[in-house]
N, C-alpha and C positions, 0 to 999 in steps of 0.2 A: 468624691470627697476626699479621697486622699490628697488630690493636687489641691484643693480647697485649704486644707490644713497647712499647705507650705506656701502657698501663693496669695492669700486673703491677706494683706498688711494691715496692721491695725496702728492707730495714732493714740499713744497715751500721754494725756496732759496731766502734767505733775507742778505742783507749787514746790520749788527746790529750795530747801534751807540752806543758805551760805553762811558760816560763820564770820563775823566782822563785816558783813556787806552793808556798805553805806545805804542810809536811807534812800538816798537819790537815786540808787540803782535798782530799787524794788520795782518789780515788773518787767526788766530786760528779758527779752526773749531769745532761747536758745534752741536748737534742736541736736540731738545725736542719732547716729546710726552705726552699726557695728556689725562685724562677723558677716561680711558679704559673701564669703567663699564663691568666688565667682567660678564655677566647674562646669556650667552649662549654659545655653543660650538664655534658657528662662530665668536664671539668677541674674544675668545682666538685665534683663527687662524688669526684673523686681527693682534693682537699684535705679534704673531709669524712672520708674514709678515715683520711688521715693525721693528722688530729686524733685520731680515735679510738684510733688505735695510740699515738701519743705519751700520750695520756693514761694508757693502761696501763702505760707506762714509769715512770710518777711521777718526772719529772725534776725537779730543782730549777729549770733555766731551760729556756727554748725561745727560739731565736734565728731571725729571719727575715731573710734577706739579699736581699731586692729582686726587681724585676720582677714585680709581683704581677698586672698586666694588659698586654696586648700595644699598647692604644691607647685613645683617649678614646672610642669607640664601645662597645667591649666592657666598659670600665670602668663606664660610665654604667649598663650592663644588669646588670652582676654585682656592683655594689660593695656591695649589700645583703647577697648571699648571702656574699659575703667577710667582711663584718662579722660576720655570724651565726657564720659557722664558726669565726673566730679567737676569738671570744667564749667559746667552749666549751674553750679551752685553759686547763689547770688546773695549771701548775706551782707548785711550792712557794714559790717566790721571785717569779718573774716572767717575762714575754715581751718581748724587746727586738727592735728592728728597724730597718734601714736602707733608703734608698731605692735603686732600681736606675735605668737609664737610661730603660727604657720608662715608669717611672713619672713621671719628669720630663716625659717627651715626651706624657704623657697630660694630667692634671692633679693634681699631686700634693697640692694643698690639699685636693682631695677625698678622695684616698686618706688622707692624714694625719688628717683628721677621722674617718674610718672607723676607722682603726687606735686612735686615742684612744677613740673610743665601744666599742670591743672591748676596752679595758684594756691595751693593747700601749703600750709605753714606747718611742717613736721618738726615735732618736738621729740627729741632723743636725749632725755636727761637734762632739759633745757626749760626756761620758762620766758613769757613774753609779757612784761608789764604794760597795761594799756589805760589809756585815760579816756573815761566816758563821763560825760556831764560833769566835767570838773573833778572827778573821784578816780582812784586808782584801782583797778581788777587786773590781778595777775594769773595768766592761764599757764599752768605748770604741766610739764609732759614727762612722765616717768617711762623708761623703755621696759620692754617686755621681761616679766618674771621669770617664767620658765626656761627661757633661754639665757639666763643669767646675765642680761644685760642693764637690769633694773639697778639705777644708782640714785635713790631719793635725796640724799644729801646733795649731790651734783645737781639735782633738778632743781633744788629750792636754793640755789647758791644766790646770795644778795637778795633774798626775799625777806622783808622784814616780819618779825615773829606775829605782828598784830595786822598783818595784810590779809585782804579778802583774795582767796585763792579758789579757782576751780581746777581741781586735779585731773589730768587724764591719765589712766593706767588700765591696760588692757585686762589684766586679772585682779578681781577683787581683793586677793591674798595680799597684793602690794601694800594694803592698808597696815598689815601687820609689820611691815618695816618704814612706813612713813607716818605713822601715827604722832611720834614725837616731834614731827615737823610742824605740826599744827595745821593739817589741810582745813580748807573752809568747807569743801565737799568734794568728794570723789566720785568720777563718771568712769565704768567699767562695762565690759562686755565678757566674752570668753566661754560662759557657760550655757549659751542658746536657751537661757531660760530654764534649764533642766531638762528640755526637750518634752517631757511628760509632765504634766500637773494636774494633780487631783484636787478639786474644790476643799477648802479648810485645811488641806495636808501638804500640798506643795510637791515637789517632784520625789517619786520613790526611789529614784537613781542614788545610788551611793555617792556621797559626797566627793567632788575633786577638789574641793575647796579645804583649806586647813581652818579657814576663818568660820566654816559652817554653811551647811547648804540652804539657810535661810537667807544667804545673800545669793543664791543663784538667779533671783530677779526682783526688779522693783525697788523702792525705796526702804532702806533699812538703816537703823540707827547703830553705829559702832563707836562706842565709847562716847565722845563728845563731838561727833561730827556723823554727816550722812553719807552712806554710799548709794548709788543709783545704779544698778546693773540693768543693761539694755538685753533684751533676749535675741537681739540680732536679726539680721535679714535673711541669711541663708542657714544651710544644713551642711553636716559633714558625716561622711561615712554613710550613715542611714539617713535616707532623704524622707524623713518622717517627723512631724510634729502633733501632739495630742494636746489638745487645751492649751496650746502655747503658741500663739500665732507669730508670726514676724512682726517686728515693732519699729516704728518711728516714735523717738520720745521727745515731746514738746514741753520745753521748761519756762516757767516764768519764776524769775530768781526772787527770793524774800530773804529777809534777814532771819538768821537763826537766833532765836530769843532764849538767853540762858538766864533763868531766874537767879535772885541772889541767894547764896547757900545759907541756910539756917542751921548748918552742921557746925559744930565746935572745932572740928578739924580742918575747916575751911575748903572741904571738898564741893563740888558743884553737882546738884543734881541733874537728872537727865532732862534734856529740853522738852518744853512743854507743846512743841509744834506738832500738829497732826495733819499733815499737808492732804489736801483733797487729791484725788484721782479720778479723772474722767477718762474714757476711752470712746474712741471712734473709729470704725472699720474704714478703711480707705476703698479699695474695691479688689476683686481678683485679678491677678495677672494672667492673662490668657496666653497659653505658649504660642509663640510664633519665632521664626527663625532670627535671630539678632546677628548682624555682620559684625565681627570683631574689628575694629579699626586699627590698623598698625601704626 
């Protein structure tokens, strides 16, 4: 039962509201995985499973939101297997990534080289304007907050205020420093879903987020845009999860509808979208030895 809590990966399907998303881009598919923490052979196998599942979904995008290793020792051991697994991702448009705090505490130059070799576009306070179906969508990557590398204004450089943006930021607290830049939606990780989740309550653990522990997992409204926090694939320190399975997020993009304000001060009421959520368990990862490829 203990192994099942950390090895049975769950796919969560979400209608992801994106502010200013052109109607022509409604229904675009994307997947997110985060917080691999490749510290043991079974962690690599779990990542390989996630890659297989994502490829079957045939998404336009794959987003990686940091903490790929826990420290320099495991990074050196598994960086080859990490590179090999990610090189198998086959989205129609591309794979985009940002760094997490553990990546900078390891050796991010090595990790960045592995991502580049795997064909992943690493965004360190940078953005990528893309053309899809004749419309523009901008992927914005903000570097890690805890390691003091986050520069939201630099990441949004030359991005029009009315552009549709998908913002990648490892830590949900990054929203506190990027909200004035008008994110279309933000995808994060970092929290591992709170590790322990109690029905109708959430995680009982003390919040590590300034933004509030309601942002530990799932889709949550912050001011006038949504943040999705992925529960991650791996574990750190304590190899345990309770009612908080490893997650692959599968998004279907949808425009965020902001109703016309009826307030005299011109303020905008909260969005009325209540995106549906569907969950599908993938399968348990059976422990077997995985050779780290150099």
